[in-house]
VEXDREN-2710 file (C-alpha; in Angstrom, 1 decimal):
% VEXDREN-2710
k/r/px/py/pz
1/MET/-13.8/38.3/-22.8
2/ASN/-15.0/35.8/-25.4
3/LEU/-13.5/32.4/-25.2
4/ASP/-13.3/30.4/-28.4
5/VAL/-14.0/26.7/-27.9
6/ASN/-11.8/25.7/-30.9
7/THR/-8.9/27.6/-29.3
8/LEU/-9.5/26.0/-26.0
9/LEU/-9.6/22.5/-27.5
10/ALA/-6.3/23.2/-29.4
11/LEU/-4.8/24.3/-26.1
12/MET/-6.1/21.2/-24.4
13/LEU/-4.4/19.0/-27.0
14/ALA/-1.1/20.8/-26.5
15/ASN/-1.5/20.5/-22.7
16/VAL/-2.2/16.7/-22.7
17/PHE/0.7/16.0/-25.1
18/ALA/3.0/18.1/-22.9
19/MET/1.9/16.1/-19.9
20/ALA/2.4/12.8/-21.7
21/LEU/5.9/13.8/-22.6
22/ALA/6.8/15.4/-19.2
23/LEU/5.6/12.7/-16.9
24/PRO/8.1/10.0/-18.1
25/VAL/10.9/12.6/-17.8
26/VAL/9.9/13.5/-14.2
27/MET/9.0/9.9/-13.0
28/GLY/11.3/7.8/-15.2
29/TRP/10.4/4.4/-16.5
30/ARG/11.7/2.2/-13.6
31/VAL/8.7/2.9/-11.4
32/SER/6.0/0.9/-9.6
33/ALA/3.0/-0.6/-11.3
34/SER/0.8/2.2/-10.0
35/ALA/3.1/4.8/-11.3
36/ARG/3.1/3.1/-14.7
37/TYR/-0.7/3.3/-14.7
38/VAL/-0.3/7.0/-14.2
39/LEU/2.0/7.2/-17.2
40/ALA/-0.3/5.1/-19.3
41/SER/-3.3/7.3/-18.3
42/ALA/-1.4/10.4/-19.5
43/VAL/-0.6/8.7/-22.8
44/ALA/-4.2/7.6/-23.2
45/GLN/-5.4/11.2/-22.6
46/ALA/-3.0/12.5/-25.2
47/LEU/-4.0/9.9/-27.8
48/ALA/-7.7/10.6/-27.1
49/TRP/-7.4/14.3/-27.8
50/GLY/-5.3/13.5/-30.8
51/CYS/-8.1/11.3/-32.2
52/LEU/-10.5/14.2/-31.7
53/LEU/-8.3/16.4/-33.8
54/LEU/-8.3/13.8/-36.6
55/ALA/-12.0/13.0/-36.4
56/LYS/-13.3/15.6/-38.8
57/PRO/-10.6/15.5/-41.5
58/VAL/-10.1/11.7/-41.5
59/HIS/-13.1/9.7/-40.2
60/ASP/-15.5/11.3/-37.8
61/ARG/-17.2/8.1/-36.5
62/VAL/-14.1/6.0/-36.0
63/PHE/-11.8/8.6/-34.5
64/SER/-14.6/10.1/-32.3
65/THR/-15.3/6.7/-30.9
66/LEU/-11.6/6.2/-30.3
67/TRP/-11.6/9.5/-28.5
68/ILE/-14.3/8.4/-26.1
69/GLY/-12.7/5.0/-25.6
70/LEU/-9.3/6.3/-24.8
71/LEU/-10.7/8.9/-22.4
72/GLY/-12.4/6.1/-20.6
73/ALA/-9.2/4.0/-20.6
74/SER/-7.4/6.9/-19.0
75/PHE/-9.8/7.0/-16.1
76/VAL/-9.6/3.2/-15.6
77/MET/-5.9/3.5/-15.4
78/MET/-6.1/6.3/-12.9
79/TRP/-8.4/4.1/-10.8
80/GLN/-5.9/1.2/-11.0
81/ALA/-3.1/3.5/-9.9
82/LEU/-5.2/4.6/-6.9
83/ARG/-6.0/0.9/-6.1
84/GLY/-2.3/0.2/-6.0
85/TRP/-1.5/3.0/-3.7
86/LEU/-4.5/3.0/-1.4
87/GLY/-5.5/-0.7/-1.3
88/PRO/-8.7/-2.4/-2.5
89/ARG/-11.2/0.1/-3.8
90/PRO/-15.0/-0.3/-4.6
91/GLY/-16.4/-0.2/-8.1
92/ARG/-13.8/-2.1/-10.2
93/THR/-16.4/-4.0/-12.2
94/LEU/-18.5/-0.9/-12.7
95/ILE/-15.7/1.3/-14.0
96/LEU/-14.5/-1.4/-16.4
97/VAL/-17.9/-2.2/-17.7
98/THR/-18.7/1.5/-18.2
99/ALA/-15.3/2.0/-20.0
100/VAL/-16.2/-0.7/-22.4
101/LEU/-19.9/0.1/-23.0
102/THR/-19.5/3.9/-23.4
103/PRO/-17.5/3.8/-26.6
104/ILE/-19.5/0.8/-27.9
105/GLY/-22.8/2.7/-27.4
106/TYR/-21.3/5.9/-28.8
107/GLY/-20.1/4.2/-32.0
108/LEU/-23.3/2.2/-32.5
109/GLY/-25.5/5.2/-31.9
110/PHE/-23.3/7.7/-33.7
111/GLY/-26.1/8.5/-36.2
112/SER/-28.1/10.2/-33.4
113/TYR/-26.4/13.2/-32.0
114/ALA/-28.6/13.5/-29.0
115/PHE/-28.0/9.8/-28.1
116/ARG/-24.3/9.8/-28.6
117/VAL/-23.7/13.0/-26.7
118/GLY/-25.9/12.0/-23.8
119/TRP/-24.5/8.4/-23.7
120/SER/-20.9/9.4/-23.8
121/ASN/-21.0/12.2/-21.3
122/PHE/-23.0/10.2/-18.8
123/GLY/-20.5/7.3/-19.2
124/LEU/-17.5/9.6/-18.8
125/ALA/-19.1/11.4/-15.8
126/LEU/-19.7/8.0/-14.1
127/GLN/-16.1/7.0/-14.6
128/MET/-14.8/10.2/-13.2
129/THR/-17.1/9.8/-10.2
130/MET/-15.7/6.3/-9.7
131/VAL/-12.2/7.7/-9.6
132/CYS/-13.4/10.2/-7.0
133/ALA/-15.0/7.4/-5.0
134/ALA/-11.7/5.5/-5.0
135/CYS/-10.0/8.6/-3.6
136/ALA/-12.7/9.1/-1.0
137/TRP/-12.8/5.5/0.2
138/PRO/-10.9/5.2/3.5
139/ALA/-7.1/4.8/3.3
140/PRO/-5.7/5.6/6.8
141/GLN/-2.0/5.4/5.9
142/THR/-2.2/8.0/3.1
143/SER/-2.5/11.7/3.0
144/ARG/-6.0/13.2/2.4
145/ARG/-4.6/16.3/0.7
146/TRP/-3.7/14.9/-2.7
147/ARG/-6.8/12.7/-2.7
148/GLY/-8.9/15.7/-1.9
149/LEU/-7.4/17.6/-4.8
150/ILE/-8.3/14.9/-7.2
151/ILE/-11.8/14.6/-5.8
152/ALA/-12.3/18.4/-6.2
153/CYS/-10.9/18.5/-9.8
154/LEU/-12.6/15.3/-11.2
155/GLY/-15.8/15.9/-9.2
156/GLY/-16.2/19.3/-10.7
157/LEU/-15.4/18.1/-14.2
158/ALA/-17.8/15.2/-13.8
159/ALA/-20.6/17.6/-12.8
160/VAL/-19.9/19.8/-15.9
161/THR/-19.7/16.7/-18.1
162/LEU/-23.0/15.4/-16.8
163/THR/-24.6/18.8/-17.5
164/ARG/-23.2/18.8/-21.0
165/GLY/-24.7/15.3/-21.5
166/VAL/-28.1/16.6/-20.4
167/LEU/-27.9/19.6/-22.7
168/GLY/-26.9/17.4/-25.7
169/ALA/-29.5/14.7/-25.0
170/PHE/-32.5/16.7/-24.1
171/PHE/-31.8/20.3/-25.1
172/THR/-30.0/19.7/-28.4
173/GLU/-30.8/23.0/-29.8
174/LEU/-28.8/24.7/-27.1
175/TYR/-25.8/22.4/-27.6
176/PRO/-25.9/21.2/-31.2
177/THR/-22.1/20.6/-31.7
178/LEU/-19.0/20.0/-29.6
179/ARG/-17.7/23.4/-30.5
180/THR/-20.9/25.4/-29.6
181/PRO/-20.0/28.4/-27.5
182/HIS/-22.6/27.6/-24.8
183/PRO/-21.5/28.7/-21.3
184/ILE/-21.5/25.1/-20.0
185/ASN/-19.4/24.0/-23.0
186/VAL/-16.9/26.8/-22.5
187/MET/-16.8/26.1/-18.8
188/GLY/-16.1/22.4/-19.5
189/ALA/-13.3/23.3/-21.9
190/VAL/-11.7/25.6/-19.4
191/LEU/-12.2/23.2/-16.5
192/ASN/-10.6/20.4/-18.6
193/HIS/-7.3/22.4/-18.5
194/ILE/-7.5/23.1/-14.8
195/ALA/-8.6/19.6/-13.8
196/LEU/-6.0/17.8/-15.9
197/THR/-3.2/19.9/-14.5
198/LEU/-4.2/19.7/-10.9
199/THR/-5.2/16.0/-11.1
200/THR/-1.7/15.3/-12.5
201/ILE/-0.2/17.2/-9.6
202/GLY/-2.3/15.1/-7.2
203/LEU/-1.1/11.9/-8.8
204/LEU/2.5/13.0/-8.7
205/VAL/2.1/13.7/-5.0
206/GLY/0.6/10.2/-4.6
207/TRP/3.6/8.8/-6.4
208/HIS/6.0/10.8/-4.2
209/GLU/4.2/9.5/-1.1
210/GLU/4.6/5.9/-2.4
211/ALA/8.3/6.5/-3.0
212/GLU/8.7/7.8/0.6
213/ASN/6.8/4.8/2.0
214/ASP/9.0/2.5/0.0
215/LEU/12.2/4.2/1.4
216/ARG/10.8/4.0/4.9
217/ARG/10.0/0.3/4.5
218/GLN/13.5/-0.4/3.1
219/ALA/15.1/1.5/6.0
220/ASP/13.0/-0.6/8.5
221/THR/13.2/-4.0/6.8
222/ASP/15.9/-6.6/6.6
223/GLY/16.6/-7.1/2.9
224/LEU/17.1/-10.9/3.0
225/THR/14.2/-12.0/5.2
226/GLY/11.7/-9.2/4.9
227/LEU/11.4/-8.9/8.6
228/LEU/11.9/-5.8/10.6
229/ASN/15.6/-5.0/11.2
230/ARG/17.0/-4.5/14.6
231/ARG/16.8/-0.7/14.7
232/ALA/13.2/-0.6/13.7
233/TRP/12.3/-3.4/16.0
234/LEU/13.9/-1.7/19.0
235/MET/12.0/1.5/18.3
236/ARG/8.6/-0.2/18.2
237/ALA/9.4/-2.7/20.9
238/SER/10.5/0.1/23.3
239/ALA/7.2/1.9/22.8
240/ARG/5.3/-1.3/23.6
241/PHE/7.5/-2.0/26.6
242/ASN/6.7/1.5/28.0
243/LEU/2.9/0.9/27.5
244/ALA/3.1/-2.5/29.2
245/ARG/5.0/-0.9/32.2
246/ARG/2.4/1.8/32.4
247/ASP/-0.7/-0.5/32.2
248/GLY/0.7/-3.5/34.1
249/ASP/0.4/-5.8/31.1
250/SER/2.5/-8.9/30.5
251/ILE/5.0/-9.1/27.7
252/ALA/7.9/-11.4/26.9
253/VAL/11.0/-11.5/24.7
254/LEU/11.9/-14.7/22.9
255/LEU/15.4/-14.6/21.4
256/LEU/16.3/-17.3/18.9
257/ASP/19.6/-18.4/17.4
258/ILE/19.9/-21.0/14.6
259/ASP/22.0/-23.9/15.8
260/HIS/25.2/-24.7/13.9
261/PHE/24.6/-22.0/11.3
262/LYS/28.3/-21.8/10.5
263/ARG/28.3/-25.5/9.7
264/ILE/25.4/-24.9/7.2
265/ASN/27.4/-22.2/5.5
266/ASP/30.6/-24.2/5.5
267/GLN/29.1/-27.5/4.2
268/PHE/26.4/-26.2/1.8
269/GLY/27.5/-22.7/0.9
270/HIS/26.2/-19.3/1.8
271/GLU/23.2/-19.6/-0.5
272/ALA/22.0/-22.5/1.6
273/GLY/22.6/-20.3/4.7
274/ASP/20.5/-17.6/3.1
275/ARG/17.7/-20.1/2.4
276/ALA/17.8/-21.3/6.0
277/LEU/17.4/-17.7/7.2
278/GLN/14.5/-17.1/4.9
279/VAL/12.8/-20.3/6.0
280/VAL/13.1/-19.3/9.7
281/ALA/11.8/-15.8/8.9
282/ARG/8.8/-17.3/7.0
283/THR/8.0/-19.6/9.9
284/LEU/8.2/-16.8/12.4
285/ARG/5.9/-14.6/10.2
286/ASP/3.4/-17.5/9.8
287/CYS/3.3/-18.4/13.5
288/ALA/3.4/-14.9/15.0
289/ARG/0.2/-13.2/16.0
290/ARG/-0.7/-9.8/14.6
291/SER/0.2/-8.2/17.9
292/ASP/3.7/-9.7/18.1
293/LEU/6.8/-8.0/16.8
294/VAL/9.3/-10.1/14.9
295/CYS/12.7/-9.1/13.6
296/ARG/16.0/-10.4/12.4
297/TYR/18.1/-9.3/15.4
298/GLY/21.4/-9.9/13.7
299/GLY/23.2/-12.6/11.8
300/GLU/21.4/-15.8/12.6
301/GLU/19.5/-14.4/15.6
302/PHE/15.8/-13.5/15.5
303/CYS/13.7/-11.8/18.2
304/LEU/10.0/-11.8/19.1
305/LEU/8.2/-9.4/21.4
306/LEU/5.2/-11.3/22.6
307/THR/2.3/-9.4/24.1
308/GLY/-0.2/-10.6/26.7
309/VAL/1.6/-13.8/27.4
310/GLU/2.6/-15.7/30.6
311/ASP/5.2/-18.4/30.9
312/ALA/3.1/-21.3/29.6
313/SER/1.8/-19.4/26.6
314/ALA/5.3/-18.1/25.7
315/ARG/6.6/-21.7/25.9
316/ASP/3.8/-22.8/23.6
317/VAL/4.9/-20.2/21.0
318/ASP/8.4/-21.7/21.1
319/THR/6.9/-25.3/20.7
320/ARG/4.8/-24.2/17.7
321/LEU/7.7/-22.5/16.1
322/ARG/9.9/-25.7/16.4
323/ALA/7.2/-27.9/14.9
324/ALA/6.4/-25.6/12.0
325/LEU/10.1/-25.1/11.3
326/ARG/10.8/-28.8/11.0
327/GLN/8.0/-29.0/8.4
328/GLN/9.1/-25.9/6.4
329/ALA/12.8/-26.5/6.6
330/ALA/12.6/-29.9/4.9
331/ALA/10.4/-28.5/2.1
332/GLY/11.9/-25.0/1.7
333/ALA/15.6/-25.5/2.4
334/GLY/16.2/-29.2/2.3
335/LEU/18.1/-28.9/5.5
336/GLY/17.5/-29.8/9.1
337/ILE/17.2/-26.5/11.0
338/ASP/16.8/-26.1/14.7
339/PHE/17.3/-23.3/17.1
340/SER/18.2/-22.4/20.7
341/SER/16.0/-19.8/22.4
342/GLY/16.1/-17.7/25.5
343/LEU/12.9/-16.4/27.1
344/ALA/12.4/-13.5/29.5
345/LEU/9.1/-12.2/30.9
346/LEU/8.7/-8.6/32.0
347/CYS/9.5/-8.2/35.6
348/ASP/9.2/-5.3/38.1
349/GLY/12.9/-5.0/38.0
350/ASP/13.0/-4.3/34.3
351/ALA/13.5/-0.5/33.9
352/ASP/13.8/-0.6/30.2
353/LEU/13.6/-2.9/27.2
354/GLN/17.4/-3.5/27.3
355/SER/17.2/-5.1/30.7
356/LEU/14.6/-7.5/29.3
357/LEU/16.8/-8.2/26.3
358/ARG/19.8/-8.8/28.5
359/ARG/18.0/-11.5/30.4
360/ALA/16.7/-13.1/27.3
361/ASP/20.3/-13.1/25.9
362/ALA/21.6/-14.7/29.1
363/ALA/18.9/-17.4/28.8
364/LEU/19.8/-18.0/25.2
365/TYR/23.5/-18.4/26.2
366/GLN/22.4/-21.0/28.8
367/ALA/20.4/-22.9/26.2
368/LYS/23.3/-23.1/23.8
369/HIS/25.7/-24.1/26.7
370/ALA/23.3/-26.8/27.7
371/GLY/23.4/-28.5/24.3
372/ARG/21.4/-26.4/21.9
373/GLY/18.0/-27.2/20.4
374/ARG/16.1/-26.1/23.6
375/LEU/14.4/-23.2/25.4
376/MET/15.7/-21.7/28.6
377/ARG/14.1/-19.0/30.6
378/CYS/15.8/-16.5/32.8
379/ASP/14.2/-17.3/36.1
380/ASP/15.8/-15.7/39.2
381/MET/12.9/-15.3/41.6
382/VAL/15.1/-13.3/44.0
383/ARG/15.9/-10.5/41.6
384/CYS/13.0/-11.0/39.1
385/LEU/9.4/-11.1/40.3
386/PRO/6.8/-11.3/37.5
387/HIS/5.6/-7.9/36.4
388/GLY/2.9/-6.7/38.7
389/ALA/3.6/-9.3/41.4
390/LEU/5.4/-6.7/43.6
391/LYS/2.5/-4.3/43.3
392/ALA/0.0/-7.1/44.1
393/SER/1.9/-8.3/47.2
394/LEU/2.1/-4.7/48.5
395/TYR/-1.7/-4.4/48.0
396/GLU/-2.4/-7.7/49.8
397/GLY/-0.1/-6.7/52.6
398/SER/-2.0/-3.4/53.1
399/THR/-5.3/-5.2/53.5
400/THR/-4.3/-7.7/56.2
END
């Protein structure tokens, strides 16, 4: 079967315009910045192929140069979308510089067919390769499947584009025009259709994954403070509790309650109360270590799971929090904010996380009953030996 390049190019134009119209319908306009880059990339692709259609009948040099420039812009926007979804990616400067220099060189060297074909195809192939590199660069929290699909599609298209550039630059007699029915040119026109469709599917899957992650974060996060909510904290803290029990590690629970919070709401309004909660949350986030779990436990209560701490270091955490809160409260809320806190360290008698939380809650009650603004620790040495102490004492007894 003979494939006509002109027909393939016309179909390509219809395809990209259909994609540019369909994506906003599917994704909507109220989407993330990365998703908007995907929409903009589709629009740039459609405008690019529209410019190619207008090049011959209107102004070949101007519209052909716009074609190359808009194609490059579409790949830059794909790269930006991937950066938003996957985190920092290598090659930002390279892809931007290439996207600028490729159409400039094409327009300035338009009089030489060999130069402009070689220059533009090499530039576009490099940009597609940079998009592939962005997909291939490690991103542990995202699926490899949709990234692999984009790599396969754009990687294959980059290889064909580079080959087309070599033909036009060094074997011009084999590829004298864009519409020459050379096997590589026909393959490139066919692959454009396949690559565009499958790359769009890959990007849609990436957007769907982003939406799922956002929903998961919303389900796990307290909307006012940005901290973990109680449900998510309990799930993660229970897993860490079980690991600590298994490995004999030390952990502690520090339960905080803002003092006189009702008075803040009554005297200054609920907006001031919200600001106070946000200031406390920010202080906890700034002072906590990466290994600690912090949450808004409920109302004006906050909870920290501290790993690898003993009594003295857990008390130091409380002291640092109080000092930092005094500084941030004055600047951020214009209010004097203090808290009462209850501390419980993992003991051999703690069968589950709830028993540790109950002891921390009892200590918090003691702190509030004793006058607030202080730390109390649940410390009943008869019923609560430090975690591992019972095991150690048994070991020592067996060796004497």
